[in-house]
N, C-alpha and C positions, 0 to 999 in steps of 0.2 A: 667371329665372322657373322654377318647378318644373313638372314634367310634369303632365298632367291626372290621371294615376293617383295622384299624391301630394296632390292637392287634397282638402280636406275635403268631405264629401258635401253636396249641395244640400238646403237646408231650405225655401227659398221660391223657387218657380219662376213666372215671369210670362211670358206669351206673347201678343203682339199686343193689348195692353190699350188700350182706348179708353174715355173717359168723357165724356159730354155731360150737362149738367144740364137741357137742354131738347131735345126731339126734333130740331129743326133748328138748335140752338144751336152755338156754337163748341166745339171739343174742349178740355176741361180737361186731359185726358191723351191723347196722340197716339201710338198704335201702339208702346207701350213693351214691350220684351222684355228681360228681365234675370233674374239669379239672385242669391240670397244664401245663404251657406254656413254650416254648422254651426260654432259656436265662433268666429265672426268678428263684428267690428263693421263694418257697412256704413253709410257716411254718404250720406244723400240731401242734396245740397248745391245751393243755388240761391236766387235772389231770391224775395221775396214774390210769390205768384201763379205760381210755376214749376210747381206741381202736387205739391209734396212732401206736404202734408197730405192731399190727395185720394188719393194713392197709398197712404199709410199707412192711411187709413180704409178703403180697399178691402181691404188685407191683413187688417185687423181684422174685416172683415165688416160694417162700419157703412155702407158704400156698396156698391152692386152695379155691376159694369162694364156699359157699354153693349155692348161686345163684347170678345172675348178671354177669357183664363182666368188664374186665380191658383190655385196650390196651396201651402198652408202645412203643412209636415209631411205632405204627401200629402192634406190635407183641402181641400175646396172651401168657401170662406167663405160662399157663398150656400146651398148644399144641406146643409152640415154645420156650421151656425153653433153649435149646442149643444156639439158636440165641440171646436170651435175655441176656444170661450171657456175650456175647461179647460186649454188649453196656451199661451194668449197672455196676456201682461201688456201693458197699453196705457196710456201716459201722454200725454194730449193736451196741446196748447199751453197751454190755460188749465185746468190740472188742477183737478178739482172737489173741492178740500178744503172742509170746512165750517168756516169761520173761527171760529165761536163755540164749536165743539167742541174738546176738548183733543186732543193728539197721540194718546193712547191711545184716546179715543173715536172718532177718525177711523179708526184701524187696526181697531178692533172693528167699525165700520160696514162697512168694505170687506171684512172677513173674512165678515161676514154676507152681503153681496152676492155674494161668490164662493163661498158655501156651504162655507167652511173652518171645521171644527168640531172639538171635542174636543181630544185631545192635539196633533194637527197644528196646530190654531189657536194653542194656548198656546205651543208650542215655536217655531212660525213667527214669532209676534209678538215673542217674546223674542229670537230670533236676529236679526230685522230691526232691532230697537231697538239691539242691540249693533253690527250691521253698519253702520248709519247714524250711530252715536254720538248717538242721540236718547234713550237711556235716562234721561238726567238731566232730560229735559224732558217727561215723559209727561203731567204735569198742566197744561202751558202751552197756552192756546188757540192754535189754528193761526194765527189772525189776528195774533198777537203774535210770531210767528217771523220771523227775518230771511229775506231772499229765498233764500239758499242752504239754510237749514234747511227752508223750505217745499218746495224741490225734493227734498231728501232724504226728507221725509215722503211726497211724491208718489211717489217711486221705491219707497219701502217698501210703500205701498198697492198699487202695480202688481205687486209681487213676491209678494204673498200667494197661496198655492196653488202655489208653485214652478213658474212657467211655463217652457216650453221655448223660447219666442220672446218677446223683449221689444221693443216698439215705442215709441220715445221721440220725440215731436214737439217739436223745438226746446227741449230741457230746459235749455240753457245761457243762454237769453235773460234778461238783467237781473240776472245774478249775477256776483259779483266773481271775479277770477282764482283766488284761494285756494279759494273754494267750488267753482269749476268744476273745478279740479284734483282736489279731493276726490271730486266726483261722477264724474269720469273714472276715478279709481282704483277706485271701487266697481264701475263698469260693466265695467272691464277685468277685474276679478276674476271677475265673473259670466261673462264670455265665456270665460275660461280654464277654466271648469267644463263647457263645451260649450254654453252658452246662445247662441242666435243673436240678435244685437242689430241693430236698424235705428235709426239716430240721424239725425234730420233737423236741419239747421242752415243758417243764413246766414253763420255765422262760418267763414271759410276756415282760420284758424289752428287752430280746433277740429277741422275736417275732416282736417287733417294727421295727427291722432292715430288715425284709423280704419285698419282693415286694408285696406278697399276703399272707394272712393267712386263715386258716380254723380252727375256734374255735370248739373244740370237747368236748363232754361229753356224757357218757353212750352209746358209740358206734355210736353217731350221730354227724353230722356237724350242730352246732347250728347257726353259722353265718360265713360269709366269705367276703373277699374283701381286698383292700389295708388297712394296719393298720391305716393310717391317716384318712381314711373315717370313720372307726369304732370309732376312738378316737374323731373325731369332733362331733359325735352324743352325746358325753358326756359333751359338753360345757355347762356351767352354773350349772352343777351338782357336779363338783369337786372343793372343797373349802379347805382352810386352816384356822384354828383358831390360830391366832397369839396373842402375848402379853399376854400369859396365866399367871395368878397368881396362884401359888401353884403347886400341883402335876399333871403332865401331864397324868400319867397312870390312876389316879382316874377320871380325866376329860374325857379321852377316854372311860372309862366304862360308864359314864353318857351319853356321846354322842351316844354310840351304843344302849343305852336303849331308845333314843329319837325316836318317831314315824316317824320323817322326815328323819332319817339317815339310810342308807342301809349298809354302811360299813365305817370303819375308821382304821387308823394306826397312830402311833407316827412318826413324821418327824422332827428330831432334837428337837428344843425347841417348836415346834408347833404340832398341831394335824391335820392330813389330813382326811377329811370326804367325803363321796359320798352320795349325796341326792337322795331320791326316785324320787322326781320331781324337776325340775329346778324352782327356785324362792320360794319354800316352805322351809324356813329357820328355824333351831332350835333357841330357845331363849337362848342367851348367859347368861342371868341372871339366867335362870333356870338351866343351865349347871354349874353355879358357876365358870365361867371362869375368873372372876376378872374385875375390872372397866376398865382396859386398853386393854381388849381383843377385837378383831375384826375379822370379816370374810372377807377373800380376795379370789378371784377366783384363782384356781390353774390350771396349764396346765393339760389337761386330759391325762390319760395314757391308754394303751391298757388293762392293768389290771382292770381299772374301767369298761370298756366295758364288759370284761369277767365276772367280779363279778356281774354286772347288769344282764347279760344274764342268769346266774345261780340262780338269784333271791336274791342275797345278801350274805353277809358273815355270819359267825356262831354266831354273837352277841359278847358280851364282858365278859360274866361270865365264871368263872372257877370253876367247881365242885371240882377239886383237891385242889385249894387254899382254898375253903370254909371249907374243913375238916382238914386243917393243923393248928397246934397251932402257936401262935405268937412266933417268935424266941427271946428268952431272953439270952443275953450274960452274961457269968460270969464276975464279976467285974474286974478281971485281964486282960480281953481281950479289946483291944483298938477298939471301934466301927468304927473308921476311917481306920483300918488296919486289918480287919478280914482275908483277904488274903494279904500276903506280899512276894514280891520277892526282894532280895537284892543282886545285882551284880551276878546274876545267870549265870554261864558259864558251858557249856557242850561240851566236846571233845570226838570224836570217833577216836582214833588213832591220826593221824595228822590233822584230819578235825575238825574244831571248828564249831559246829552247832549253839550255842548261845554264846554271849559274853557280860558280864557285864549288864544284863537286870535287871532293878529295877522298881517296881511300887507297889502301894497298892490299895486295893479294900475295900470299906466301907460296913457296914451292910446294906442289902437291895438294894445294887447297882447292876445294870446290866453293866458289863464291857466286851466290845468286843475286841477281839484280831484278827487283820487282817494282811494279808501279802500274797505275791505271793506264788505259790506252791514251796516248798523247802526252804522257808524263815526261818523256825525254829519255827513256831507256835506250831506244835504238840509236838515238843521237850520240849518247855516251859510248855505246857499243862501237859505233862506226869510228868515233875519234880514237878509241883504244885499239882499233884494228888498222888505223892509218888510212881509212877510207874518207874521213872528213878531217879537215884542218881546224883545230880550235881557234876561236877568236882571241882567246887569251888563256893562260894556264899552260900546264905541261902534261903530256901523256908519254909514259915510257914503258917499254917491255924489255926485260933482260938488260936494263940499264941503257937501252937505245932510245933516243928521242924520236918519236914518231913524226914530228914535224920536220926535222932536219935530215933524218935517214929512214924514210918510210920503207923503201925497198929492202934495205938490210934487215929491218925489224920484221917485215912480212915473211921472210924466209924462216923465221923462228916460230911462226904461229900458224895454226889452222883455223879456218873460219867456216862455220855452217850457218847460213843466213836463214831468216824467216822464209817460208815457202821453199826452202832447200836450195834455192839459187841454181838449179840444174838447167842445162839447155834442153828444153822439152823436146825439140825436134831431132836432137842427136840421140843416137842409140846409147845404151849403157856403156858399151865398150868405148865409143867416141867421147863420152863425158869423162871417163877415166883417163883416156889419153890426153884430152885437153887440159884437165885440171893438174895432172901430174906434170905436164909441160910448163904450166904457169908457175909451179913450185920448183922448177929448175931440174926436173928429172929428165934424163935422155938415155937413148941407147939401151944396152942390156940391163942397166939398173932400172930404167923405167919399165921395161917389159917384165922384169922379175917382181917389181912392186905391184904392178897391175894384176899379174897372175895371183899374187898372194892375196890381194883384196878380193878378187873374184872368188877365191876359195874360202876365205874367212867369212865373207858375208853371203855365201851361197847364191851368187849372181850368175853362175854359168848359164842357167836356163834362159836368162833374160838378156844376154850379151847383145843380141841384135835387135832388141825391142826398143822403140823410142821411150825415152825417160818419162814422157807424159802419160804413157799407157801402163806404167807400173802400178801395182797396188801400193797404197800409201806407206805401208810398212817397208816395202822394198825401196821406195823413193828415199825413205829415211836412211836405210842401210847404204844406199848408193851415195847420198850426200855426205854421210859420215866417212865412208871410204875415201871420197874425193878430198876431204879435209885432213885426213891423217896419213895419207900415203907417204909423205915426205918426213914422217916421224917428228912432228912439231913438239916443241917444249912447252907451248902454251896453246890452249884450245878455247876458241870463242864459239858459243852455241846460242843462237838467237831463236828462242821459242822452238826448240828442236822436236818436241813431242806433241805439238798442237794437233789435236784431232785423232791421235792414235790410241789404240785400245790398251788396257792394262798389261796384257802379256807382252806386247811390243814395247811398251814403255819400260817394263822390267828388263827386257833384253838390252835395250839401249843403255839403261843405267848400270847394268852389269859391266858394259864396256867403259862407261865413264868412271865408275868406282875403280875399275881395274887400272885404267891409265893414270888416275890420280895416285894410286899406290905405287906406280912406277915413277912418280915425281913430276908428272905433267900437271901444270897449273891450269885450272878450268874456270872459266867465267861463263855463266849461263843466265838467260832470261827465261821466265816462265809465268804463265797465268794459272798454273795448276798448283794449288796451295799445298796439297800433300807432297807434291814433288819438291816444293821449296824446302821441306824439312829434310830432304836428302843432302842439302848443302851444309858445309861447315859454318859459313857465315852468310848473312843476308844484308843487302842494302836496299832500302825502299826509297824510290824516287817519286816525287810528286811536284808538279808544276816546275820541273826543271831543277829542283833542289833535292839533296839527299836528306831526308827527314828522319831516318832511323838506320842504325847500323849495329849488328850484333849476331849472336848465334840464334837459331830458331827458338830455343828455350828462353833466351834472354828477352826476345821480342814478345813472346807470349806472356812472360812474367810481368812485363811492363803494363799490360792491359788487364791482368787478372784482377778480379774484384769479388766481394762477398757474393754477389749475384751470379758471377761466372768465374769460379775459382780455377777452372781448368779450360781456358779458352783454346780454340783451334787456331791454326795458322791463319785461316781466313778471318776469324774474329779479330786477330791481332792486326792484320793488314787493313781491314776496314776501319777499325777503331783509330789506328795511327794516322790514316789519311784524313779521317774526319776531325781529329784533334788538330792536324795541321791546318785545316780549313778554318777552325775556330781561332 
């Protein structure tokens, strides 16, 4: 560590900050004291409800503290809000782009709102269009941009007026690894000019790129410092079980039940575990890992440090899977092709969204569909669920053609869409009633299923709450409950963990691993590359075509090189997409 005299000057100073939204209510922010420095990217890292957005909104002057103080470039956000607006760029979670307006019209509107005029306006917009590589799309409506391009436009709008401090509230949610890298490259360039950046995120791999992080939970900062320092504290506790014989998911469950293990996930053909204490190893024989299995040290991650600070993951059991029956296939259904896509093509007018896509998914397999924003993943997904009719080709589930018998096929599957597809104004109970009715449940059977889901997913406290007011983790629980109430044999999950924290993600994947063990066939899309390694096989879609298909390890091996002999899944994804471009 460098001495304090060598540290950059403090730009944001927070002392004893407390925030309550009701006079006698719970504290959303609890006695937070911290600093952010000139020219650095500071990550606010934590689960939904940790207090990240509340803290950022207080820095921006949009919320006032209950007690304590904030100074941003020496300014008090409450007393000097006008001056503060001149030096701050703020990009909220749901950035307010006007989707019917073009890229240029959005930039012009935000220039008006920030009172950026004359030569400064013209030069600023031209510079930002070049900086974000949006100059080619000035006439395109914002609503027709990909997720990554929307984030770039949101960043450009927040940079109008050349702010000294940039506040970004979860800008990486829902965008693919390539777009996220481009976004980081832009923000890193801004910080190198002296801009102070605060970047909130639930993605721990993203947080590793920050200069400093503040790990938050329950309104408090639990730890802080450079990511590398926090990660180095985990050395000797992060291990991989390699050479596994048999079922990785079953081994993971046994490992998580071991007293020496605090957390664990599947990583390709291996299982990655986090020990409670360095040197206190689980017995591989007791875990039934196989004669060729071994424990090797793994590079620690910031996620390991965060899980450790929170006291560990949720364990490995799934109450949902425990109550599901074993899936028995009819004799006419091929167990190796429960889901089949044969030369699927979909055109919208002159635009071909997918072209000749073919793959099969076996009973009890978890199949991941990856691709950049706008690559065609969701189109394929919707055709496989019977929500879109292919222009040509065939989509079948359980041997049923989705084009000729969509209703019959949909009774066999559960679907959890992007953004969870809940009816926001309906209560939790009303959503459960509505979706169970769609899937054909009625009467006493319906009431029993709903009661079981409420119990399994701990939803009783929220039954009368509108779905839109639920914490993100509980929205996810409700959406999964709605998708599985009728005990489907196939489960489609479209970006189901976007924006949720590591512990919630672990809980969700406990259920997915558990239902797969019961023979449920699972198809999932994700932008979270570590999560892609939980899948048995992966298909990568780019520009509407399937450009790669294989196990996570096979795809990583395809891109391994002398310079990068042990690539990550993100390395593999980006390399394969770029090779397809060439």
